[in-house]
C-alpha positions, 0 to 999 in steps of 0.5 A, a space after each residue: 812618135 804617135 802610133 796610128 794603126 796597128 796590124 799584128 800577127 803570125 805567120 809561118 812562126 814570124 811575129 809580125 807587126 805593121 803600123 803607121 805613125 806620125 810625129 807630134 805636129 805633122 800629118 804625114 804618116 810613116 809605116 813601120 814594118 817589125 818581124 821577129 824571126 825564131 832562131 831556126 829561120 832567123 838566117 832566111 829573114 836576114 837575107 830578105 830584108 838585108 837584100 835589095 829586090 835584085 838580090 832576092 829575085 837572083 837568090 829565089 831564081 837560083 833556088 828554083 833552078 835547083 828545085 827549091 822555093 826561098 823565101 823569108 821562113 826557109 828553103 823548101 823542096 818545091 812541088 811538081 808542077 808548080 815551077 818552084 813557086 810554092 813549097 809542098 804542103 807539110 815539108 819542112 825547110 832545109 836546116 841552114 843556120 846561117 845566111 853563108 850556109 844559105 849563099 853557098 847552098 845556093 852557089 851565090 858569092 857570099 855577101 856581107 849585108 853592107 854589100 847586098 844592094 845589087 
């Protein structure tokens, strides 16, 4: 595998690598996304990347209905007037250490990662 393009960065404490690669003798490029999450937000990253878009939307809507914003870096109190779309600046995520704690907080039945394609 040959890497053709690199985009590297850090956002919200998450080290990120996006790239394109090709295999020898082929021109078709394949995208590679790697994210390394710190331990304190690992559960949120795992939820975001193991569920399909249907599950992720349901969980975000549940969070919004409770006055929070959910993304791959945490569960944040939503700002007033934002419709739950953004966490308040300077706020920190709720401290939930496991995926199950996040599901329980949101009131959503626990799903193993292999069951998260709704």
